[in-house]
C-alpha positions as CSV (number, residue, x, y, z in Angstrom):
1,M,5.0,25.8,21.1
2,T,3.6,23.1,20.0
3,P,5.0,19.4,20.8
4,P,6.6,17.6,17.6
5,T,4.2,14.8,18.1
6,E,1.2,17.5,16.9
7,Q,2.8,19.1,14.7
8,R,3.6,16.2,12.6
9,V,-0.1,15.1,12.9
10,R,-0.8,18.4,11.4
11,D,1.6,18.3,8.8
12,L,-0.1,14.9,7.9
13,R,-3.0,15.8,7.6
14,L,-2.5,19.2,5.5
15,D,-0.6,16.7,3.4
16,R,-3.6,14.5,2.7
17,R,-6.1,17.6,2.1
18,A,-3.8,19.1,-0.4
19,L,-2.8,15.0,-1.9
20,R,-6.9,14.9,-2.0
21,A,-7.2,18.3,-3.5
22,E,-4.6,17.6,-6.5
23,R,-6.2,14.2,-7.3
24,A,-9.6,15.1,-7.6
25,R,-8.0,17.8,-10.2
26,V,-6.6,15.5,-12.0
27,G,-9.2,13.0,-12.3
28,W,-10.9,15.9,-13.7
29,W,-8.4,16.8,-16.5
30,R,-8.3,13.2,-17.2
31,R,-12.2,12.9,-17.7
32,L,-11.6,16.2,-20.2
33,V,-8.8,14.6,-22.1
34,R,-10.9,11.2,-22.5
35,A,-13.8,13.2,-23.4
36,R,-11.7,15.4,-26.1
37,L,-10.3,11.5,-27.4
38,D,-13.8,10.3,-27.7
39,L,-14.9,13.2,-29.9
40,A,-11.9,13.0,-31.3
41,V,-12.6,9.6,-32.7
42,A,-16.5,10.0,-33.5
43,Q,-15.0,12.9,-36.0
44,V,-13.0,10.1,-37.8
45,A,-15.8,7.0,-37.1
46,R,-18.8,9.1,-37.1
47,P,-21.4,7.0,-35.3
48,Q,-25.2,5.9,-37.4
49,T,-27.6,8.0,-38.2
50,L,-29.8,8.0,-35.5
51,G,-33.4,6.4,-36.2
52,E,-33.0,4.7,-39.4
53,D,-33.2,1.0,-38.5
54,V,-36.0,1.6,-36.5
55,A,-38.1,3.8,-37.8
56,F,-41.0,1.8,-38.0
57,Q,-40.5,0.1,-34.6
58,L,-40.9,3.6,-32.9
59,P,-44.1,5.1,-31.6
60,V,-44.7,8.2,-34.1
61,D,-44.2,10.9,-30.7
62,V,-41.2,9.4,-30.2
63,G,-39.9,9.1,-33.6
64,V,-40.4,13.1,-34.3
65,D,-37.8,13.4,-31.6
66,V,-35.0,12.3,-33.4
67,P,-32.3,14.6,-34.2
68,R,-31.4,15.0,-37.5
69,P,-27.8,13.8,-38.5
70,T,-26.7,17.4,-39.5
71,E,-27.6,18.2,-36.1
72,L,-25.7,15.8,-34.0
73,A,-22.7,16.3,-36.9
74,A,-22.4,20.1,-35.6
75,V,-21.8,18.5,-32.4
76,L,-18.2,17.0,-34.5
77,T,-16.3,20.2,-35.2
78,G,-13.0,19.5,-37.3
79,T,-11.5,17.9,-39.9
80,P,-10.9,14.0,-39.7
81,S,-7.7,14.8,-40.8
82,S,-6.6,16.6,-38.2
83,E,-8.3,14.6,-35.5
84,L,-5.8,11.6,-36.4
85,V,-3.1,13.5,-35.7
86,T,-4.6,14.3,-32.3
87,L,-5.1,11.0,-31.2
88,D,-2.3,10.0,-30.4
89,E,-1.8,12.9,-28.5
90,L,-4.2,12.6,-26.3
91,R,-3.6,9.0,-25.9
92,A,-0.3,9.9,-24.6
93,L,-1.5,12.9,-22.3
94,D,-4.0,10.5,-20.7
95,A,-1.2,8.2,-20.3
96,Q,0.9,10.6,-18.8
97,L,-2.1,12.1,-17.0
98,A,-2.6,8.6,-15.7
99,R,0.8,8.1,-14.6
100,Y,0.8,10.8,-12.2
101,E,-2.7,9.9,-10.9
102,E,-1.2,6.9,-9.7
103,G,1.5,8.7,-8.1
104,V,-0.6,11.2,-6.3
105,T,-2.8,8.5,-5.1
106,T,0.1,6.5,-3.7
107,A,1.4,9.6,-2.0
108,L,-2.0,9.8,-0.3
109,S,-2.3,6.4,0.7
110,D,1.7,6.8,2.2
111,A,0.3,9.9,4.3
112,T,-3.2,8.2,5.5
113,E,-1.1,5.4,6.7
114,Q,1.8,7.6,8.6
115,L,-1.3,9.5,9.9
116,I,-2.9,6.6,11.6
117,T,0.7,5.1,12.6
118,R,1.0,8.4,14.4
119,L,-2.5,8.4,16.1
120,A,-2.3,4.8,17.2
121,V,1.5,5.5,18.4
122,D,0.1,8.2,20.8
123,P,-3.6,8.9,20.4
124,G,-4.1,11.0,23.9
125,T,-1.3,13.7,22.2
126,T,-2.2,13.7,18.7
127,T,-6.4,13.6,19.0
128,A,-6.2,16.8,20.6
129,C,-5.1,18.6,17.8
130,L,-7.5,16.7,15.3
131,Q,-10.0,19.0,17.0
132,E,-8.3,21.8,15.6
133,P,-8.6,23.7,12.5
134,I,-6.2,22.2,9.8
135,G,-3.4,25.3,8.9
136,R,0.3,25.1,9.3
137,V,1.4,27.0,12.5
């Protein structure tokens, strides 16, 4: 039977692994929501056309690479009125994700602190289990 100290260290390591993975997932979702928010804002308040103000300052070979306004506009799909409604929803979702991410980060920090404390209290007993692969027994 695994001693309680080793079991607790193994559990803390598993908790940290799960929390790190969850923090990565929530970070990915937040990036997606913020990117969608940026697209929604760009649909409503489109950026200025590229190349118009600097056409004569650019070398000719650079100027030919400026994308046409229709090519750029094709990136922004949807109608402006539907995007305005979406903005509030996206902002609310981002705020919710931010709160969740903060909670996951705090839980990870707490689990890390507990692991460090456990290792500091009994390093001889607990370091042996650090060599073993992480998995619930």
